[in-house]
N, CA and C atoms of all chains as a GROMACS GRO file, in nm:
protein
  633
    1MET      N    1   8.823   7.967  12.426
    1MET     CA    2   8.866   8.093  12.488
    1MET      C    3   8.924   8.187  12.381
    2LYS      N    4   8.884   8.313  12.391
    2LYS     CA    5   8.929   8.410  12.291
    2LYS      C    6   9.076   8.448  12.314
    3GLU      N    7   9.151   8.454  12.206
    3GLU     CA    8   9.293   8.487  12.216
    3GLU      C    9   9.311   8.635  12.251
    4LYS      N   10   9.405   8.663  12.342
    4LYS     CA   11   9.433   8.803  12.378
    4LYS      C   12   9.488   8.878  12.258
    5THR      N   13   9.449   9.004  12.246
    5THR     CA   14   9.495   9.086  12.133
    5THR      C   15   9.648   9.095  12.130
    6SER      N   16   9.707   9.109  12.248
    6SER     CA   17   9.853   9.121  12.253
    6SER      C   18   9.921   8.991  12.207
    7ASP      N   19   9.861   8.879  12.241
    7ASP     CA   20   9.918   8.751  12.197
    7ASP      C   21   9.909   8.737  12.045
    8LYS      N   22   9.796   8.783  11.992
    8LYS     CA   23   9.776   8.776  11.847
    8LYS      C   24   9.881   8.865  11.776
    9TYR      N   25   9.903   8.982  11.833
    9TYR     CA   26  10.002   9.076  11.778
    9TYR      C   27  10.142   9.013  11.781
   10ASP      N   28  10.177   8.957  11.897
   10ASP     CA   29  10.309   8.895  11.912
   10ASP      C   30  10.328   8.780  11.813
   11LYS      N   31  10.225   8.701  11.798
   11LYS     CA   32  10.234   8.583  11.710
   11LYS      C   33  10.266   8.621  11.566
   12VAL      N   34  10.208   8.733  11.522
   12VAL     CA   35  10.235   8.779  11.384
   12VAL      C   36  10.385   8.802  11.366
   13PHE      N   37  10.447   8.869  11.463
   13PHE     CA   38  10.591   8.898  11.453
   13PHE      C   39  10.674   8.770  11.466
   14MET      N   40  10.635   8.687  11.563
   14MET     CA   41  10.713   8.564  11.587
   14MET      C   42  10.708   8.472  11.465
   15LYS      N   43  10.590   8.465  11.402
   15LYS     CA   44  10.576   8.378  11.286
   15LYS      C   45  10.641   8.441  11.161
   16SER      N   46  10.618   8.571  11.142
   16SER     CA   47  10.671   8.638  11.023
   16SER      C   48  10.824   8.636  11.021
   17PHE      N   49  10.884   8.660  11.139
   17PHE     CA   50  11.029   8.676  11.143
   17PHE      C   51  11.101   8.557  11.208
   18LYS      N   52  11.023   8.457  11.247
   18LYS     CA   53  11.079   8.337  11.311
   18LYS      C   54  11.172   8.375  11.428
   19ILE      N   55  11.118   8.451  11.520
   19ILE     CA   56  11.195   8.490  11.638
   19ILE      C   57  11.115   8.460  11.765
   20LYS      N   58  11.185   8.461  11.878
   20LYS     CA   59  11.120   8.430  12.005
   20LYS      C   60  11.063   8.557  12.070
   21LYS      N   61  10.968   8.533  12.157
   21LYS     CA   62  10.895   8.643  12.223
   21LYS      C   63  10.988   8.742  12.295
   22ASP      N   64  11.094   8.691  12.357
   22ASP     CA   65  11.182   8.780  12.434
   22ASP      C   66  11.262   8.877  12.346
   23LYS      N   67  11.258   8.859  12.216
   23LYS     CA   68  11.330   8.950  12.125
   23LYS      C   69  11.239   9.059  12.069
   24LEU      N   70  11.110   9.052  12.101
   24LEU     CA   71  11.016   9.141  12.033
   24LEU      C   72  11.029   9.288  12.074
   25LYS      N   73  11.048   9.313  12.201
   25LYS     CA   74  11.042   9.450  12.253
   25LYS      C   75  11.137   9.547  12.181
   26LYS      N   76  11.254   9.500  12.147
   26LYS     CA   77  11.353   9.589  12.083
   26LYS      C   78  11.354   9.577  11.932
   27LEU      N   79  11.256   9.506  11.880
   27LEU     CA   80  11.256   9.476  11.737
   27LEU      C   81  11.224   9.600  11.652
   28LYS      N   82  11.312   9.628  11.557
   28LYS     CA   83  11.293   9.741  11.465
   28LYS      C   84  11.316   9.697  11.322
   29TYR      N   85  11.264   9.777  11.230
   29TYR     CA   86  11.289   9.750  11.088
   29TYR      C   87  11.440   9.745  11.061
   30ASN      N   88  11.482   9.643  10.994
   30ASN     CA   89  11.623   9.620  10.959
   30ASN      C   90  11.713   9.587  11.078
   31SER      N   91  11.655   9.567  11.198
   31SER     CA   92  11.739   9.529  11.312
   31SER      C   93  11.774   9.380  11.306
   32ILE      N   94  11.696   9.305  11.231
   32ILE     CA   95  11.728   9.164  11.204
   32ILE      C   96  11.715   9.142  11.053
   33SER      N   97  11.784   9.042  11.002
   33SER     CA   98  11.784   9.023  10.856
   33SER      C   99  11.645   8.989  10.802
   34GLN      N  100  11.563   8.923  10.885
   34GLN     CA  101  11.429   8.883  10.838
   34GLN      C  102  11.336   9.003  10.816
   35TRP      N  103  11.360   9.112  10.891
   35TRP     CA  104  11.273   9.229  10.875
   35TRP      C  105  11.335   9.325  10.772
   36ASP      N  106  11.335   9.280  10.649
   36ASP     CA  107  11.378   9.365  10.538
   36ASP      C  108  11.252   9.410  10.463
   37SER      N  109  11.269   9.463  10.344
   37SER     CA  110  11.153   9.518  10.272
   37SER      C  111  11.047   9.410  10.242
   38VAL      N  112  11.094   9.292  10.206
   38VAL     CA  113  10.999   9.183  10.176
   38VAL      C  114  10.935   9.132  10.305
   39GLY      N  115  11.018   9.115  10.408
   39GLY     CA  116  10.966   9.073  10.538
   39GLY      C  117  10.865   9.172  10.592
   40HIS      N  118  10.891   9.300  10.569
   40HIS     CA  119  10.801   9.406  10.614
   40HIS      C  120  10.662   9.388  10.552
   41MET      N  121  10.661   9.366  10.422
   41MET     CA  122  10.533   9.355  10.351
   41MET      C  123  10.459   9.227  10.390
   42SER      N  124  10.533   9.120  10.413
   42SER     CA  125  10.470   8.995  10.457
   42SER      C  126  10.410   9.011  10.596
   43MET      N  127  10.485   9.077  10.685
   43MET     CA  128  10.437   9.098  10.822
   43MET      C  129  10.312   9.186  10.822
   44ILE      N  130  10.316   9.293  10.742
   44ILE     CA  131  10.199   9.383  10.734
   44ILE      C  132  10.077   9.305  10.683
   45GLY      N  133  10.098   9.222  10.583
   45GLY     CA  134   9.989   9.140  10.529
   45GLY      C  135   9.932   9.046  10.635
   46SER      N  136  10.020   8.987  10.716
   46SER     CA  137   9.975   8.896  10.822
   46SER      C  138   9.898   8.972  10.931
   47LEU      N  139   9.945   9.093  10.963
   47LEU     CA  140   9.874   9.176  11.062
   47LEU      C  141   9.734   9.210  11.012
   48GLU      N  142   9.726   9.248  10.886
   48GLU     CA  143   9.597   9.285  10.829
   48GLU      C  144   9.500   9.167  10.833
   49GLU      N  145   9.556   9.050  10.806
   49GLU     CA  146   9.472   8.930  10.807
   49GLU      C  147   9.429   8.895  10.950
   50ALA      N  148   9.524   8.903  11.042
   50ALA     CA  149   9.495   8.866  11.181
   50ALA      C  150   9.391   8.958  11.244
   51PHE      N  151   9.398   9.087  11.213
   51PHE     CA  152   9.307   9.183  11.276
   51PHE      C  153   9.196   9.232  11.183
   52ASP      N  154   9.192   9.177  11.064
   52ASP     CA  155   9.089   9.212  10.966
   52ASP      C  156   9.082   9.364  10.942
   53ILE      N  157   9.197   9.419  10.912
   53ILE     CA  158   9.207   9.563  10.884
   53ILE      C  159   9.286   9.583  10.754
   54THR      N  160   9.280   9.706  10.702
   54THR     CA  161   9.366   9.743  10.589
   54THR      C  162   9.440   9.869  10.630
   55LEU      N  163   9.570   9.857  10.641
   55LEU     CA  164   9.651   9.971  10.684
   55LEU      C  165   9.668  10.071  10.570
   56GLU      N  166   9.667  10.198  10.608
   56GLU     CA  167   9.691  10.303  10.508
   56GLU      C  168   9.840  10.308  10.474
   57MET      N  169   9.867  10.360  10.356
   57MET     CA  170  10.006  10.363  10.307
   57MET      C  171  10.101  10.430  10.407
   58ASP      N  172  10.062  10.546  10.460
   58ASP     CA  173  10.150  10.618  10.554
   58ASP      C  174  10.178  10.535  10.680
   59ASP      N  175  10.078  10.460  10.723
   59ASP     CA  176  10.096  10.378  10.842
   59ASP      C  177  10.191  10.261  10.816
   60ILE      N  178  10.186  10.209  10.695
   60ILE     CA  179  10.276  10.099  10.658
   60ILE      C  180  10.420  10.149  10.657
   61ILE      N  181  10.438  10.270  10.607
   61ILE     CA  182  10.573  10.329  10.603
   61ILE      C  183  10.622  10.362  10.745
   62ASP      N  184  10.530  10.410  10.828
   62ASP     CA  185  10.568  10.448  10.965
   62ASP      C  186  10.588  10.329  11.058
   63PHE      N  187  10.540  10.214  11.018
   63PHE     CA  188  10.544  10.094  11.102
   63PHE      C  189  10.688  10.043  11.110
   64SER      N  190  10.771  10.113  11.187
   64SER     CA  191  10.914  10.083  11.183
   64SER      C  192  10.965  10.005  11.303
   65SER      N  193  10.878   9.975  11.398
   65SER     CA  194  10.920   9.893  11.511
   65SER      C  195  10.802   9.820  11.573
   66TYR      N  196  10.833   9.719  11.650
   66TYR     CA  197  10.730   9.641  11.721
   66TYR      C  198  10.650   9.733  11.813
   67GLU      N  199  10.720   9.817  11.888
   67GLU     CA  200  10.653   9.905  11.984
   67GLU      C  201  10.571  10.012  11.914
   68PHE      N  202  10.628  10.074  11.813
   68PHE     CA  203  10.555  10.182  11.744
   68PHE      C  204  10.433  10.126  11.670
   69GLY      N  205  10.442  10.002  11.631
   69GLY     CA  206  10.330   9.938  11.564
   69GLY      C  207  10.205   9.935  11.651
   70LYS      N  208  10.227   9.921  11.783
   70LYS     CA  209  10.113   9.921  11.875
   70LYS      C  210  10.038  10.054  11.869
   71LYS      N  211  10.114  10.163  11.861
   71LYS     CA  212  10.053  10.297  11.852
   71LYS      C  213   9.974  10.311  11.723
   72ILE      N  214  10.031  10.260  11.616
   72ILE     CA  215   9.963  10.269  11.486
   72ILE      C  216   9.830  10.192  11.490
   73LEU      N  217   9.833  10.076  11.551
   73LEU     CA  218   9.710   9.995  11.552
   73LEU      C  219   9.598  10.059  11.634
   74LYS      N  220   9.635  10.148  11.726
   74LYS     CA  221   9.532  10.221  11.802
   74LYS      C  222   9.439  10.298  11.710
   75LYS      N  223   9.497  10.350  11.601
   75LYS     CA  224   9.417  10.424  11.501
   75LYS      C  225   9.307  10.337  11.442
   76TYR      N  226   9.332  10.206  11.445
   76TYR     CA  227   9.236  10.111  11.387
   76TYR      C  228   9.152  10.044  11.497
   77LYS      N  229   9.153  10.111  11.613
   77LYS     CA  230   9.074  10.066  11.730
   77LYS      C  231   9.119   9.930  11.782
   78ILE      N  232   9.249   9.907  11.772
   78ILE     CA  233   9.304   9.782  11.827
   78ILE      C  234   9.400   9.821  11.940
   79LYS      N  235   9.363   9.786  12.062
   79LYS     CA  236   9.446   9.818  12.178
   79LYS      C  237   9.530   9.698  12.219
   80ILE      N  238   9.661   9.722  12.224
   80ILE     CA  239   9.752   9.612  12.261
   80ILE      C  240   9.825   9.647  12.390
   81MET      N  241  11.249   8.253   7.836
   81MET     CA  242  11.218   8.111   7.849
   81MET      C  243  11.072   8.079   7.817
   82ILE      N  244  11.005   8.173   7.751
   82ILE     CA  245  10.865   8.151   7.712
   82ILE      C  246  10.855   8.173   7.561
   83ASP      N  247  10.786   8.085   7.490
   83ASP     CA  248  10.761   8.108   7.348
   83ASP      C  249  10.629   8.184   7.328
   84TYR      N  250  10.525   8.132   7.391
   84TYR     CA  251  10.393   8.194   7.374
   84TYR      C  252  10.317   8.197   7.506
   85VAL      N  253  10.241   8.303   7.522
   85VAL     CA  254  10.145   8.311   7.633
   85VAL      C  255  10.009   8.283   7.570
   86THR      N  256   9.940   8.183   7.620
   86THR     CA  257   9.813   8.143   7.558
   86THR      C  258   9.692   8.198   7.631
   87LYS      N  259   9.706   8.224   7.759
   87LYS     CA  260   9.593   8.277   7.836
   87LYS      C  261   9.643   8.359   7.954
   88VAL      N  262   9.586   8.475   7.972
   88VAL     CA  263   9.620   8.558   8.088
   88VAL      C  264   9.494   8.616   8.148
   89ILE      N  265   9.485   8.607   8.278
   89ILE     CA  266   9.388   8.689   8.352
   89ILE      C  267   9.472   8.775   8.445
   90PRO      N  268   9.489   8.903   8.410
   90PRO     CA  269   9.580   8.988   8.487
   90PRO      C  270   9.552   8.982   8.638
   91GLY      N  271   9.660   8.962   8.712
   91GLY     CA  272   9.649   8.954   8.858
   91GLY      C  273   9.602   8.820   8.909
   92LYS      N  274   9.569   8.728   8.817
   92LYS     CA  275   9.516   8.597   8.860
   92LYS      C  276   9.599   8.479   8.808
   93MET      N  277   9.626   8.476   8.679
   93MET     CA  278   9.696   8.361   8.622
   93MET      C  279   9.755   8.392   8.485
   94ALA      N  280   9.848   8.308   8.444
   94ALA     CA  281   9.900   8.315   8.307
   94ALA      C  282   9.947   8.175   8.266
   95ASN      N  283   9.912   8.137   8.146
   95ASN     CA  284   9.953   8.007   8.091
   95ASN      C  285  10.022   8.027   7.956
   96GLY      N  286  10.103   7.930   7.919
   96GLY     CA  287  10.168   7.936   7.789
   96GLY      C  288  10.258   7.816   7.771
   97PHE      N  289  10.355   7.829   7.680
   97PHE     CA  290  10.444   7.715   7.658
   97PHE      C  291  10.580   7.758   7.605
   98LYS      N  292  10.672   7.664   7.617
   98LYS     CA  293  10.808   7.682   7.561
   98LYS      C  294  10.847   7.552   7.491
   99ASN      N  295  10.881   7.564   7.365
   99ASN     CA  296  10.931   7.448   7.290
   99ASN      C  297  11.083   7.442   7.302
  100PHE      N  298  11.133   7.331   7.347
  100PHE     CA  299  11.278   7.316   7.358
  100PHE      C  300  11.330   7.243   7.234
  101THR      N  301  11.369   7.323   7.138
  101THR     CA  302  11.415   7.265   7.012
  101THR      C  303  11.556   7.208   7.027
  102ASN      N  304  11.594   7.125   6.932
  102ASN     CA  305  11.724   7.058   6.941
  102ASN      C  306  11.843   7.154   6.943
  103ASN      N  307  11.823   7.274   6.890
  103ASN     CA  308  11.937   7.366   6.882
  103ASN      C  309  11.945   7.466   6.997
  104GLU      N  310  11.881   7.438   7.108
  104GLU     CA  311  11.895   7.526   7.225
  104GLU      C  312  12.044   7.532   7.264
  105TRP      N  313  12.089   7.649   7.306
  105TRP     CA  314  12.232   7.671   7.331
  105TRP      C  315  12.289   7.581   7.440
  106PHE      N  316  12.206   7.539   7.533
  106PHE     CA  317  12.258   7.468   7.651
  106PHE      C  318  12.266   7.316   7.632
  107PHE      N  319  12.198   7.263   7.531
  107PHE     CA  320  12.198   7.116   7.518
  107PHE      C  321  12.336   7.053   7.498
  108PRO      N  322  12.424   7.116   7.418
  108PRO     CA  323  12.556   7.052   7.400
  108PRO      C  324  12.637   7.042   7.529
  109ILE      N  325  12.610   7.133   7.625
  109ILE     CA  326  12.690   7.132   7.748
  109ILE      C  327  12.614   7.077   7.868
  110HIS      N  328  12.483   7.058   7.853
  110HIS     CA  329  12.402   7.010   7.967
  110HIS      C  330  12.315   6.895   7.920
  111PHE      N  331  12.365   6.772   7.904
  111PHE     CA  332  12.503   6.734   7.922
  111PHE      C  333  12.548   6.662   7.794
  112PRO      N  334  12.677   6.660   7.764
  112PRO     CA  335  12.723   6.587   7.646
  112PRO      C  336  12.678   6.441   7.653
  113GLY      N  337  12.608   6.398   7.553
  113GLY     CA  338  12.562   6.259   7.552
  113GLY      C  339  12.427   6.236   7.617
  114HIS      N  340  12.384   6.333   7.698
  114HIS     CA  341  12.252   6.319   7.764
  114HIS      C  342  12.190   6.458   7.782
  115PRO      N  343  12.156   6.523   7.670
  115PRO     CA  344  12.103   6.661   7.681
  115PRO      C  345  11.966   6.665   7.747
  116ASN      N  346  11.952   6.759   7.842
  116ASN     CA  347  11.822   6.785   7.903
  116ASN      C  348  11.818   6.928   7.954
  117VAL      N  349  11.699   6.979   7.979
  117VAL     CA  350  11.684   7.121   8.014
  117VAL      C  351  11.728   7.146   8.159
  118PRO      N  352  11.821   7.239   8.181
  118PRO     CA  353  11.864   7.270   8.317
  118PRO      C  354  11.747   7.315   8.405
  119GLY      N  355  11.749   7.269   8.528
  119GLY     CA  356  11.642   7.303   8.622
  119GLY      C  357  11.627   7.453   8.640
  120ALA      N  358  11.738   7.525   8.643
  120ALA     CA  359  11.733   7.670   8.662
  120ALA      C  360  11.650   7.738   8.551
  121LEU      N  361  11.662   7.682   8.430
  121LEU     CA  362  11.587   7.741   8.318
  121LEU      C  363  11.440   7.702   8.322
  122GLN      N  364  11.411   7.584   8.374
  122GLN     CA  365  11.270   7.546   8.394
  122GLN      C  366  11.205   7.641   8.494
  123LEU      N  367  11.278   7.667   8.602
  123LEU     CA  368  11.226   7.759   8.704
  123LEU      C  369  11.209   7.899   8.646
  124GLU      N  370  11.305   7.940   8.564
  124GLU     CA  371  11.297   8.072   8.500
  124GLU      C  372  11.171   8.083   8.415
  125ALA      N  373  11.138   7.974   8.345
  125ALA     CA  374  11.017   7.975   8.261
  125ALA      C  375  10.891   7.994   8.347
  126LEU      N  376  10.887   7.925   8.460
  126LEU     CA  377  10.772   7.940   8.550
  126LEU      C  378  10.765   8.082   8.606
  127ALA      N  379  10.881   8.133   8.648
  127ALA     CA  380  10.884   8.267   8.708
  127ALA      C  381  10.846   8.374   8.606
  128GLN      N  382  10.895   8.359   8.482
  128GLN     CA  383  10.861   8.457   8.379
  128GLN      C  384  10.711   8.456   8.351
  129MET      N  385  10.652   8.337   8.354
  129MET     CA  386  10.508   8.330   8.327
  129MET      C  387  10.428   8.396   8.440
  130LEU      N  388  10.473   8.376   8.564
  130LEU     CA  389  10.406   8.442   8.677
  130LEU      C  390  10.419   8.594   8.663
  131THR      N  391  10.533   8.637   8.616
  131THR     CA  392  10.556   8.780   8.593
  131THR      C  393  10.454   8.836   8.493
  132VAL      N  394  10.422   8.756   8.392
  132VAL     CA  395  10.323   8.799   8.292
  132VAL      C  396  10.188   8.830   8.358
  133ALA      N  397  10.152   8.745   8.456
  133ALA     CA  398  10.023   8.764   8.525
  133ALA      C  399  10.019   8.896   8.601
  134ILE      N  400  10.135   8.946   8.639
  134ILE     CA  401  10.142   9.070   8.718
  134ILE      C  402  10.166   9.193   8.631
  135THR      N  403  10.253   9.178   8.533
  135THR     CA  404  10.287   9.296   8.452
  135THR      C  405  10.178   9.329   8.349
  136THR      N  406  10.075   9.247   8.341
  136THR     CA  407   9.960   9.279   8.255
  136THR      C  408   9.853   9.355   8.332
  137LEU      N  409   9.875   9.374   8.463
  137LEU     CA  410   9.781   9.456   8.540
  137LEU      C  411   9.797   9.603   8.501
  138PRO      N  412   9.690   9.680   8.506
  138PRO     CA  413   9.699   9.822   8.468
  138PRO      C  414   9.811   9.893   8.546
  139GLY      N  415   9.893   9.966   8.474
  139GLY     CA  416  10.000  10.044   8.536
  139GLY      C  417  10.131   9.968   8.555
  140ASN      N  418  10.130   9.837   8.532
  140ASN     CA  419  10.252   9.758   8.554
  140ASN      C  420  10.329   9.724   8.428
  141LYS      N  421  10.276   9.762   8.314
  141LYS     CA  422  10.342   9.728   8.188
  141LYS      C  423  10.484   9.785   8.184
  142GLY      N  424  10.579   9.700   8.153
  142GLY     CA  425  10.717   9.746   8.138
  142GLY      C  426  10.794   9.759   8.268
  143ARG      N  427  10.729   9.736   8.379
  143ARG     CA  428  10.800   9.750   8.507
  143ARG      C  429  10.896   9.632   8.528
  144VAL      N  430  11.007   9.663   8.594
  144VAL     CA  431  11.108   9.560   8.623
  144VAL      C  432  11.060   9.474   8.739
  145THR      N  433  11.079   9.344   8.726
  145THR     CA  434  11.045   9.252   8.835
  145THR      C  435  11.171   9.184   8.887
  146HIS      N  436  11.169   9.149   9.014
  146HIS     CA  437  11.280   9.074   9.074
  146HIS      C  438  11.227   8.949   9.141
  147ALA      N  439  11.307   8.845   9.140
  147ALA     CA  440  11.274   8.725   9.216
  147ALA      C  441  11.313   8.747   9.361
  148ILE      N  442  11.231   8.698   9.452
  148ILE     CA  443  11.263   8.708   9.594
  148ILE      C  444  11.300   8.571   9.650
  149SER      N  445  11.211   8.476   9.635
  149SER     CA  446  11.242   8.340   9.679
  149SER      C  447  11.157   8.240   9.601
  150HIS      N  448  11.218   8.128   9.570
  150HIS     CA  449  11.146   8.024   9.497
  150HIS      C  450  11.177   7.889   9.563
  151THR      N  451  11.074   7.808   9.575
  151THR     CA  452  11.093   7.669   9.617
  151THR      C  453  11.045   7.582   9.503
  152VAL      N  454  11.136   7.502   9.451
  152VAL     CA  455  11.102   7.428   9.329
  152VAL      C  456  11.128   7.278   9.345
  153ARG      N  457  11.045   7.200   9.280
  153ARG     CA  458  11.065   7.054   9.276
  153ARG      C  459  11.069   7.011   9.129
  154PHE      N  460  11.167   6.929   9.098
  154PHE     CA  461  11.178   6.877   8.961
  154PHE      C  462  11.139   6.730   8.961
  155LYS      N  463  11.055   6.694   8.867
  155LYS     CA  464  11.001   6.558   8.872
  155LYS      C  465  11.029   6.475   8.746
  156ARG      N  466  11.073   6.544   8.641
  156ARG     CA  467  11.092   6.471   8.516
  156ARG      C  468  11.190   6.547   8.429
  157GLU      N  469  11.277   6.477   8.362
  157GLU     CA  470  11.368   6.542   8.268
  157GLU      C  471  11.290   6.597   8.149
  158ILE      N  472  11.339   6.707   8.095
  158ILE     CA  473  11.282   6.759   7.971
  158ILE      C  474  11.390   6.745   7.863
  159LEU      N  475  11.355   6.675   7.758
  159LEU     CA  476  11.454   6.638   7.656
  159LEU      C  477  11.439   6.725   7.531
  160PRO      N  478  11.544   6.728   7.448
  160PRO     CA  479  11.537   6.807   7.323
  160PRO      C  480  11.414   6.768   7.242
  161GLY      N  481  11.343   6.869   7.191
  161GLY     CA  482  11.225   6.844   7.108
  161GLY      C  483  11.096   6.842   7.187
  162GLU      N  484  11.105   6.849   7.319
  162GLU     CA  485  10.981   6.843   7.399
  162GLU      C  486  10.924   6.982   7.424
  163LYS      N  487  10.795   6.984   7.454
  163LYS     CA  488  10.724   7.110   7.477
  163LYS      C  489  10.685   7.120   7.625
  164LEU      N  490  10.724   7.230   7.686
  164LEU     CA  491  10.688   7.253   7.826
  164LEU      C  492  10.563   7.342   7.832
  165GLU      N  493  10.456   7.285   7.885
  165GLU     CA  494  10.333   7.362   7.906
  165GLU      C  495  10.344   7.426   8.044
  166ILE      N  496  10.321   7.557   8.050
  166ILE     CA  497  10.343   7.630   8.174
  166ILE      C  498  10.212   7.689   8.225
  167GLU      N  499  10.182   7.660   8.351
  167GLU     CA  500  10.063   7.718   8.415
  167GLU      C  501  10.107   7.790   8.541
  168THR      N  502  10.060   7.912   8.560
  168THR     CA  503  10.091   7.983   8.684
  168THR      C  504   9.966   8.045   8.742
  169LYS      N  505   9.967   8.057   8.873
  169LYS     CA  506   9.851   8.111   8.943
  169LYS      C  507   9.901   8.210   9.048
  170VAL      N  508   9.839   8.324   9.056
  170VAL     CA  509   9.873   8.424   9.157
  170VAL      C  510   9.796   8.392   9.285
  171LEU      N  511   9.869   8.372   9.394
  171LEU     CA  512   9.803   8.347   9.523
  171LEU      C  513   9.773   8.479   9.592
  172SER      N  514   9.866   8.572   9.582
  172SER     CA  515   9.841   8.706   9.638
  172SER      C  516   9.924   8.808   9.563
  173TRP      N  517   9.868   8.925   9.551
  173TRP     CA  518   9.938   9.038   9.488
  173TRP      C  519   9.898   9.162   9.565
  174LYS      N  520   9.993   9.218   9.635
  174LYS     CA  521   9.964   9.335   9.715
  174LYS      C  522  10.088   9.421   9.729
  175ARG      N  523  10.077   9.548   9.701
  175ARG     CA  524  10.184   9.646   9.726
  175ARG      C  525  10.320   9.602   9.671
  176GLY      N  526  10.317   9.549   9.551
  176GLY     CA  527  10.442   9.516   9.483
  176GLY      C  528  10.498   9.380   9.512
  177LEU      N  529  10.427   9.301   9.592
  177LEU     CA  530  10.475   9.168   9.626
  177LEU      C  531  10.375   9.063   9.577
  178CYS      N  532  10.428   8.966   9.502
  178CYS     CA  533  10.341   8.862   9.446
  178CYS      C  534  10.387   8.724   9.493
  179LYS      N  535  10.293   8.648   9.546
  179LYS     CA  536  10.320   8.507   9.577
  179LYS      C  537  10.238   8.424   9.482
  180GLY      N  538  10.301   8.320   9.427
  180GLY     CA  539  10.227   8.242   9.328
  180GLY      C  540  10.280   8.101   9.313
  181LEU      N  541  10.207   8.023   9.235
  181LEU     CA  542  10.244   7.885   9.208
  181LEU      C  543  10.267   7.868   9.058
  182GLY      N  544  10.357   7.778   9.024
  182GLY     CA  545  10.380   7.747   8.883
  182GLY      C  546  10.394   7.596   8.864
  183LYS      N  547  10.346   7.551   8.749
  183LYS     CA  548  10.360   7.408   8.719
  183LYS      C  549  10.397   7.393   8.572
  184GLY      N  550  10.496   7.310   8.545
  184GLY     CA  551  10.535   7.281   8.407
  184GLY      C  552  10.507   7.135   8.375
  185THR      N  553  10.440   7.110   8.266
  185THR     CA  554  10.411   6.971   8.228
  185THR      C  555  10.464   6.942   8.088
  186VAL      N  556  10.505   6.818   8.069
  186VAL     CA  557  10.551   6.771   7.938
  186VAL      C  558  10.472   6.644   7.906
  187ALA      N  559  10.403   6.645   7.794
  187ALA     CA  560  10.323   6.528   7.753
  187ALA      C  561  10.231   6.480   7.866
  188GLY      N  562  10.174   6.577   7.936
  188GLY     CA  563  10.079   6.543   8.042
  188GLY      C  564  10.142   6.502   8.175
  189GLN      N  565  10.276   6.500   8.179
  189GLN     CA  566  10.343   6.464   8.304
  189GLN      C  567  10.405   6.589   8.368
  190VAL      N  568  10.393   6.599   8.499
  190VAL     CA  569  10.451   6.714   8.568
  190VAL      C  570  10.603   6.704   8.564
  191ALA      N  571  10.665   6.810   8.514
  191ALA     CA  572  10.812   6.814   8.508
  191ALA      C  573  10.870   6.898   8.621
  192CYS      N  574  10.799   7.006   8.657
  192CYS     CA  575  10.849   7.094   8.762
  192CYS      C  576  10.733   7.170   8.825
  193GLU      N  577  10.749   7.200   8.953
  193GLU     CA  578  10.649   7.276   9.027
  193GLU      C  579  10.722   7.374   9.116
  194ALA      N  580  10.666   7.493   9.134
  194ALA     CA  581  10.736   7.590   9.219
  194ALA      C  582  10.639   7.681   9.293
  195GLU      N  583  10.682   7.716   9.414
  195GLU     CA  584  10.616   7.823   9.489
  195GLU      C  585  10.709   7.942   9.475
  196MET      N  586  10.655   8.053   9.430
  196MET     CA  587  10.743   8.165   9.395
  196MET      C  588  10.697   8.297   9.460
  197THR      N  589  10.794   8.379   9.493
  197THR     CA  590  10.766   8.515   9.539
  197THR      C  591  10.845   8.608   9.451
  198ILE      N  592  10.774   8.699   9.386
  198ILE     CA  593  10.842   8.796   9.300
  198ILE      C  594  10.796   8.936   9.342
  199THR      N  595  10.871   9.034   9.302
  199THR     CA  596  10.836   9.170   9.340
  199THR      C  597  10.856   9.268   9.224
  200ILE      N  598  10.782   9.375   9.230
  200ILE     CA  599  10.812   9.492   9.147
  200ILE      C  600  10.870   9.594   9.245
  201PRO      N  601  11.004   9.605   9.248
  201PRO     CA  602  11.069   9.688   9.350
  201PRO      C  603  11.020   9.833   9.351
  202GLU      N  604  10.990   9.883   9.233
  202GLU     CA  605  10.945  10.022   9.220
  202GLU      C  606  10.819  10.048   9.304
  203ILE      N  607  10.734   9.947   9.316
  203ILE     CA  608  10.612   9.961   9.396
  203ILE      C  609  10.642   9.928   9.542
  204LEU      N  610  10.710   9.817   9.564
  204LEU     CA  611  10.741   9.773   9.701
  204LEU      C  612  10.813   9.882   9.781
  205ASP      N  613  10.909   9.947   9.718
  205ASP     CA  614  10.991  10.047   9.787
  205ASP      C  615  10.911  10.165   9.841
  206LYS      N  616  10.794  10.188   9.785
  206LYS     CA  617  10.711  10.301   9.833
  206LYS      C  618  10.655  10.274   9.971
  207TYR      N  619  10.654  10.148  10.013
  207TYR     CA  620  10.586  10.111  10.138
  207TYR      C  621  10.680  10.077  10.253
  208ILE      N  622  10.810  10.084  10.231
  208ILE     CA  623  10.900  10.041  10.337
  208ILE      C  624  10.939  10.158  10.426
  209PRO      N  625  10.963  10.130  10.556
  209PRO     CA  626  11.002  10.239  10.648
  209PRO      C  627  11.126  10.311  10.599
  210LYS      N  628  11.125  10.443  10.619
  210LYS     CA  629  11.237  10.524  10.567
  210LYS      C  630  11.345  10.546  10.673
  211LYS      N  631  11.312  10.514  10.800
  211LYS     CA  632  11.413  10.539  10.904
  211LYS      C  633  11.466  10.410  10.962
   0.00000   0.00000   0.00000
């Protein structure tokens, strides 16, 4: 069975930052210690790998929250 | 912590060595009666060699690097007069962040191994959210 896109998206955050699903909705850059500059780059790398995309520099900078990230991925034809 | 770099493929790998001569500054204190190379300095040698693999990429010459996280295992003491052969491999290099492996051997025996993450902050900082 094919994995849901939203589950794949959630898993990237849960694995990158070692947090539970119920914490994702309010998750923002620097809101937890794991999402610092290095965590940001690791998470972006995992997203790119999971969805087989390459994010543009401006999108990486704008990717400042779990929710806003969904909007950014729409540009890459990924609906979550 | 490196004497010579013997082979580099920028962005991929770097190898070299460090000779630990009897007059190294740390031997008298680490430890009196049983001198051996401190683990922190072995790790530093591996990390510096990985840095070579990155700072030889076009545009990275002279850039400052920082360590982010290292996981290291020590398997053998290194004694005065021994030569540490250092091999490092870049696993990934993207947007100022490098993940890599390092291995130090003495007389064909593994002395230390490490998984390392290093960064060039000047590059990394360009990609982080500003708000």
